[in-house]
C-alpha positions as YAML, in Angstrom:
chain: A
units: angstrom
residues:
- id: 1
  name: MET
  ca: [-18.41, -9.74, -20.60]
- id: 2
  name: ALA
  ca: [-20.93, -7.01, -21.44]
- id: 3
  name: LEU
  ca: [-24.50, -7.16, -20.21]
- id: 4
  name: PRO
  ca: [-26.74, -9.32, -22.39]
- id: 5
  name: ALA
  ca: [-29.65, -7.93, -24.38]
- id: 6
  name: ILE
  ca: [-32.65, -9.07, -22.34]
- id: 7
  name: ALA
  ca: [-35.66, -10.35, -24.25]
- id: 8
  name: PRO
  ca: [-39.10, -9.45, -22.86]
- id: 9
  name: TYR
  ca: [-40.68, -11.97, -20.50]
- id: 10
  name: PRO
  ca: [-43.76, -11.87, -18.25]
- id: 11
  name: MET
  ca: [-43.48, -10.88, -14.61]
- id: 12
  name: PRO
  ca: [-44.29, -13.75, -12.23]
- id: 13
  name: THR
  ca: [-47.78, -13.64, -10.75]
- id: 14
  name: ALA
  ca: [-48.75, -14.39, -7.16]
- id: 15
  name: ASP
  ca: [-50.08, -17.84, -7.99]
- id: 16
  name: ALA
  ca: [-46.72, -18.84, -9.52]
- id: 17
  name: LEU
  ca: [-44.51, -17.94, -6.55]
- id: 18
  name: PRO
  ca: [-42.56, -20.58, -4.63]
- id: 19
  name: ALA
  ca: [-43.71, -21.57, -1.16]
- id: 20
  name: ASN
  ca: [-42.00, -19.64, 1.61]
- id: 21
  name: LYS
  ca: [-40.23, -21.55, 4.35]
- id: 22
  name: VAL
  ca: [-40.94, -18.86, 6.98]
- id: 23
  name: ASP
  ca: [-43.98, -16.73, 7.77]
- id: 24
  name: TRP
  ca: [-42.36, -13.38, 8.50]
- id: 25
  name: THR
  ca: [-44.46, -10.28, 7.86]
- id: 26
  name: VAL
  ca: [-43.27, -6.75, 7.20]
- id: 27
  name: ASP
  ca: [-43.51, -4.28, 10.08]
- id: 28
  name: PRO
  ca: [-43.14, -0.71, 8.76]
- id: 29
  name: ASP
  ca: [-41.42, 0.28, 12.01]
- id: 30
  name: ARG
  ca: [-38.70, -2.36, 11.44]
- id: 31
  name: ALA
  ca: [-38.28, -2.21, 7.65]
- id: 32
  name: VAL
  ca: [-36.06, -0.46, 5.11]
- id: 33
  name: LEU
  ca: [-36.67, -0.52, 1.33]
- id: 34
  name: LEU
  ca: [-33.55, -1.22, -0.75]
- id: 35
  name: VAL
  ca: [-33.84, -0.13, -4.39]
- id: 36
  name: HIS
  ca: [-31.02, -2.15, -5.89]
- id: 37
  name: ASP
  ca: [-28.96, -0.90, -8.87]
- id: 38
  name: LEU
  ca: [-31.80, 0.69, -10.85]
- id: 39
  name: GLN
  ca: [-29.39, 2.78, -12.89]
- id: 40
  name: ASN
  ca: [-29.95, 3.52, -16.55]
- id: 41
  name: TYR
  ca: [-26.91, 1.44, -17.48]
- id: 42
  name: PHE
  ca: [-28.48, -1.75, -16.08]
- id: 43
  name: LEU
  ca: [-32.00, -0.98, -17.28]
- id: 44
  name: GLY
  ca: [-30.63, -0.34, -20.76]
- id: 45
  name: ALA
  ca: [-30.31, -4.09, -21.27]
- id: 46
  name: PHE
  ca: [-34.11, -4.42, -21.25]
- id: 47
  name: GLN
  ca: [-36.64, -3.46, -23.91]
- id: 48
  name: ALA
  ca: [-37.92, -0.24, -22.35]
- id: 49
  name: ASP
  ca: [-41.58, -0.50, -23.35]
- id: 50
  name: ALA
  ca: [-42.11, -4.19, -22.55]
- id: 51
  name: SER
  ca: [-42.41, -6.58, -19.63]
- id: 52
  name: PRO
  ca: [-40.73, -7.03, -17.23]
- id: 53
  name: VAL
  ca: [-39.26, -3.52, -17.02]
- id: 54
  name: THR
  ca: [-42.60, -1.69, -17.33]
- id: 55
  name: GLU
  ca: [-44.05, -3.58, -14.35]
- id: 56
  name: LEU
  ca: [-40.74, -3.32, -12.50]
- id: 57
  name: LEU
  ca: [-40.72, 0.46, -12.54]
- id: 58
  name: GLY
  ca: [-44.45, 0.82, -11.91]
- id: 59
  name: ASN
  ca: [-44.40, -1.51, -8.92]
- id: 60
  name: ILE
  ca: [-41.33, 0.09, -7.38]
- id: 61
  name: ALA
  ca: [-42.90, 3.53, -7.76]
- id: 62
  name: ALA
  ca: [-46.00, 2.21, -5.95]
- id: 63
  name: LEU
  ca: [-43.88, 0.73, -3.16]
- id: 64
  name: LYS
  ca: [-42.04, 4.02, -2.72]
- id: 65
  name: LYS
  ca: [-45.39, 5.73, -2.16]
- id: 66
  name: ASP
  ca: [-46.32, 3.08, 0.39]
- id: 67
  name: CYS
  ca: [-43.01, 3.59, 2.17]
- id: 68
  name: ASP
  ca: [-43.55, 7.35, 2.28]
- id: 69
  name: ARG
  ca: [-47.02, 6.83, 3.75]
- id: 70
  name: LEU
  ca: [-45.81, 4.31, 6.34]
- id: 71
  name: GLY
  ca: [-42.53, 5.99, 7.30]
- id: 72
  name: VAL
  ca: [-40.28, 3.27, 5.85]
- id: 73
  name: PRO
  ca: [-36.81, 4.61, 4.93]
- id: 74
  name: VAL
  ca: [-35.73, 4.13, 1.31]
- id: 75
  name: VAL
  ca: [-32.12, 3.34, 0.44]
- id: 76
  name: TYR
  ca: [-30.70, 3.10, -3.09]
- id: 77
  name: SER
  ca: [-27.60, 1.24, -4.18]
- id: 78
  name: ALA
  ca: [-25.74, 2.76, -7.12]
- id: 79
  name: GLN
  ca: [-22.48, 1.66, -8.66]
- id: 80
  name: PRO
  ca: [-19.93, 4.33, -9.56]
- id: 81
  name: GLY
  ca: [-18.88, 4.86, -13.16]
- id: 82
  name: GLY
  ca: [-15.36, 4.72, -14.48]
- id: 83
  name: GLN
  ca: [-14.02, 2.34, -11.83]
- id: 84
  name: SER
  ca: [-10.33, 1.56, -11.80]
- id: 85
  name: ALA
  ca: [-9.13, -2.03, -12.16]
- id: 86
  name: ALA
  ca: [-8.33, -2.07, -8.43]
- id: 87
  name: GLU
  ca: [-11.81, -0.82, -7.51]
- id: 88
  name: ARG
  ca: [-13.41, -3.27, -9.90]
- id: 89
  name: GLY
  ca: [-11.51, -6.28, -8.60]
- id: 90
  name: LEU
  ca: [-12.77, -9.69, -9.70]
- id: 91
  name: GLN
  ca: [-15.89, -8.16, -11.23]
- id: 92
  name: GLN
  ca: [-13.61, -7.08, -14.07]
- id: 93
  name: ASP
  ca: [-13.03, -10.73, -14.97]
- id: 94
  name: PHE
  ca: [-16.74, -11.55, -15.10]
- id: 95
  name: TRP
  ca: [-18.34, -8.31, -16.34]
- id: 96
  name: GLY
  ca: [-15.64, -6.11, -17.77]
- id: 97
  name: PRO
  ca: [-15.13, -2.46, -16.82]
- id: 98
  name: GLY
  ca: [-18.71, -1.82, -15.71]
- id: 99
  name: LEU
  ca: [-20.48, 1.52, -15.89]
- id: 100
  name: PRO
  ca: [-18.88, 4.25, -17.97]
- id: 101
  name: ASP
  ca: [-18.16, 7.58, -16.31]
- id: 102
  name: ASP
  ca: [-21.32, 9.03, -17.85]
- id: 103
  name: GLU
  ca: [-24.00, 10.91, -15.91]
- id: 104
  name: HIS
  ca: [-26.94, 9.34, -17.78]
- id: 105
  name: ALA
  ca: [-25.61, 5.80, -17.38]
- id: 106
  name: LYS
  ca: [-24.98, 6.30, -13.66]
- id: 107
  name: ALA
  ca: [-28.33, 7.99, -12.96]
- id: 108
  name: ILE
  ca: [-31.18, 6.13, -11.31]
- id: 109
  name: ALA
  ca: [-34.20, 5.80, -13.61]
- id: 110
  name: ASP
  ca: [-36.43, 8.88, -13.50]
- id: 111
  name: ALA
  ca: [-39.58, 6.87, -12.73]
- id: 112
  name: VAL
  ca: [-38.14, 5.71, -9.40]
- id: 113
  name: ALA
  ca: [-35.50, 8.35, -8.68]
- id: 114
  name: PRO
  ca: [-34.63, 9.28, -5.09]
- id: 115
  name: THR
  ca: [-36.71, 11.98, -3.45]
- id: 116
  name: GLY
  ca: [-36.76, 13.83, -0.15]
- id: 117
  name: GLY
  ca: [-34.88, 12.01, 2.57]
- id: 118
  name: ASP
  ca: [-33.94, 8.94, 0.51]
- id: 119
  name: THR
  ca: [-30.37, 7.69, 0.88]
- id: 120
  name: VAL
  ca: [-28.07, 6.69, -2.00]
- id: 121
  name: LEU
  ca: [-25.20, 4.32, -1.18]
- id: 122
  name: THR
  ca: [-22.17, 3.81, -3.41]
- id: 123
  name: LYS
  ca: [-22.08, 0.07, -4.10]
- id: 124
  name: TRP
  ca: [-19.02, -1.95, -5.14]
- id: 125
  name: LYS
  ca: [-19.90, -5.66, -5.14]
- id: 126
  name: TYR
  ca: [-22.93, -7.91, -5.66]
- id: 127
  name: SER
  ca: [-24.20, -7.43, -2.10]
- id: 128
  name: ALA
  ca: [-25.35, -3.95, -1.09]
- id: 129
  name: PHE
  ca: [-23.73, -4.55, 2.31]
- id: 130
  name: VAL
  ca: [-20.14, -4.94, 1.07]
- id: 131
  name: ARG
  ca: [-18.02, -1.78, 1.49]
- id: 132
  name: THR
  ca: [-21.11, 0.23, 2.51]
- id: 133
  name: ASP
  ca: [-22.60, 1.27, 5.85]
- id: 134
  name: LEU
  ca: [-26.03, -0.18, 5.12]
- id: 135
  name: ALA
  ca: [-25.94, -2.53, 8.12]
- id: 136
  name: GLU
  ca: [-24.78, 0.25, 10.42]
- id: 137
  name: ARG
  ca: [-27.48, 2.62, 9.17]
- id: 138
  name: MET
  ca: [-30.15, 0.01, 9.79]
- id: 139
  name: ALA
  ca: [-28.85, -0.79, 13.27]
- id: 140
  name: ALA
  ca: [-28.75, 2.91, 14.19]
- id: 141
  name: GLN
  ca: [-32.43, 3.18, 13.24]
- id: 142
  name: GLY
  ca: [-33.39, -0.01, 15.06]
- id: 143
  name: ARG
  ca: [-34.48, -1.69, 11.82]
- id: 144
  name: ASP
  ca: [-33.97, -5.38, 11.09]
- id: 145
  name: GLN
  ca: [-36.07, -6.05, 7.98]
- id: 146
  name: LEU
  ca: [-34.93, -5.34, 4.41]
- id: 147
  name: ILE
  ca: [-37.34, -5.16, 1.47]
- id: 148
  name: ILE
  ca: [-35.39, -5.67, -1.75]
- id: 149
  name: VAL
  ca: [-36.41, -4.55, -5.24]
- id: 150
  name: GLY
  ca: [-34.47, -3.84, -8.43]
- id: 151
  name: VAL
  ca: [-32.02, -5.70, -10.69]
- id: 152
  name: TYR
  ca: [-30.71, -8.27, -11.28]
- id: 153
  name: ALA
  ca: [-32.69, -10.83, -9.29]
- id: 154
  name: HIS
  ca: [-30.25, -13.76, -9.42]
- id: 155
  name: ILE
  ca: [-27.13, -11.65, -8.85]
- id: 156
  name: GLY
  ca: [-27.05, -8.60, -6.59]
- id: 157
  name: VAL
  ca: [-30.64, -8.83, -5.39]
- id: 158
  name: LEU
  ca: [-30.22, -12.42, -4.26]
- id: 159
  name: MET
  ca: [-26.76, -11.83, -2.79]
- id: 160
  name: SER
  ca: [-28.04, -8.83, -0.82]
- id: 161
  name: ALA
  ca: [-30.94, -10.92, 0.52]
- id: 162
  name: CYS
  ca: [-28.59, -13.71, 1.60]
- id: 163
  name: ASP
  ca: [-26.15, -11.23, 3.13]
- id: 164
  name: ALA
  ca: [-29.01, -9.64, 5.10]
- id: 165
  name: TRP
  ca: [-30.01, -13.08, 6.42]
- id: 166
  name: MET
  ca: [-26.43, -13.75, 7.51]
- id: 167
  name: ARG
  ca: [-26.60, -10.53, 9.54]
- id: 168
  name: ASP
  ca: [-29.93, -11.53, 11.19]
- id: 169
  name: ILE
  ca: [-31.83, -9.00, 9.10]
- id: 170
  name: GLN
  ca: [-35.06, -10.46, 7.70]
- id: 171
  name: PRO
  ca: [-35.12, -10.07, 3.88]
- id: 172
  name: PHE
  ca: [-38.28, -9.68, 1.80]
- id: 173
  name: LEU
  ca: [-37.84, -10.14, -1.95]
- id: 174
  name: VAL
  ca: [-40.65, -8.58, -3.98]
- id: 175
  name: ALA
  ca: [-41.12, -10.94, -6.92]
- id: 176
  name: ASP
  ca: [-42.84, -8.48, -9.27]
- id: 177
  name: ALA
  ca: [-40.54, -5.59, -8.35]
- id: 178
  name: VAL
  ca: [-37.30, -7.30, -9.43]
- id: 179
  name: ALA
  ca: [-36.16, -8.27, -12.92]
- id: 180
  name: ASP
  ca: [-33.47, -10.44, -14.44]
- id: 181
  name: PHE
  ca: [-31.68, -11.70, -17.54]
- id: 182
  name: SER
  ca: [-34.50, -14.16, -18.25]
- id: 183
  name: ALA
  ca: [-37.66, -15.67, -16.81]
- id: 184
  name: GLU
  ca: [-35.59, -18.73, -15.84]
- id: 185
  name: ASP
  ca: [-33.02, -16.68, -13.90]
- id: 186
  name: HIS
  ca: [-35.82, -14.70, -12.25]
- id: 187
  name: ALA
  ca: [-37.63, -17.87, -11.17]
- id: 188
  name: MET
  ca: [-34.43, -19.45, -9.86]
- id: 189
  name: ALA
  ca: [-33.73, -16.44, -7.67]
- id: 190
  name: LEU
  ca: [-37.22, -16.57, -6.19]
- id: 191
  name: ARG
  ca: [-37.00, -20.30, -5.49]
- id: 192
  name: TRP
  ca: [-33.61, -20.04, -3.83]
- id: 193
  name: ALA
  ca: [-34.58, -17.05, -1.70]
- id: 194
  name: ALA
  ca: [-37.85, -18.61, -0.51]
- id: 195
  name: ALA
  ca: [-36.10, -21.83, 0.45]
- id: 196
  name: LYS
  ca: [-32.92, -20.42, 1.97]
- id: 197
  name: CYS
  ca: [-33.07, -16.87, 3.26]
- id: 198
  name: ALA
  ca: [-36.12, -14.68, 2.57]
- id: 199
  name: VAL
  ca: [-39.84, -14.22, 2.22]
- id: 200
  name: VAL
  ca: [-40.87, -13.93, -1.43]
- id: 201
  name: THR
  ca: [-43.95, -11.80, -1.90]
- id: 202
  name: THR
  ca: [-45.62, -9.33, -4.30]
- id: 203
  name: THR
  ca: [-46.14, -5.58, -4.43]
- id: 204
  name: ASP
  ca: [-49.82, -5.91, -3.52]
- id: 205
  name: ARG
  ca: [-49.19, -8.26, -0.61]
- id: 206
  name: LEU
  ca: [-46.09, -6.70, 0.96]
- id: 207
  name: PHE
  ca: [-47.83, -4.10, 3.11]
- id: 208
  name: GLU
  ca: [-51.20, -5.83, 3.20]
- id: 209
  name: GLY
  ca: [-53.07, -4.57, 6.26]
- id: 210
  name: ALA
  ca: [-50.45, -1.96, 7.15]
...
């Protein structure tokens, strides 16, 4: 039930992305960036000095700079450590006890850590919307687009994208700013999102022209 050790694999390139079913484009005045679960505990499953985690962190850092320049709010999801069995719920059966009650494990990676007016939400389930006020925060700001980056692509990232779609929030999944258990899982998440609920794009293309 513990996280697997993740072998290095190459980040997908723009020419390998699935075809999108819709032609939505990001409007900085409508968008929010969600940095999903980039805590040391989850990143610890990767080889720190290899792909995909090196590109993951570099691309997210670049997107954060773009968001700062364009006035796009940045929201982080972060799971609490030391959850009780009741708080953990069915996740206990699939993943065990989760994060330990340890400050380093719970911390968001230094390379992409929150700054300034960034918001950190306590997250309990796969989707960043469940048991949080993410939807309410977005509505209060008049924002209906969600850019999603982080880990893991085929689990919480994909579920958050689908949950956004079900709330009439347009999701954008940044293919080279998410990572997963394997290249196969990563590719599956991109294919499903592009066909069912989101625009799949890249760091370089996301704010193209903005």
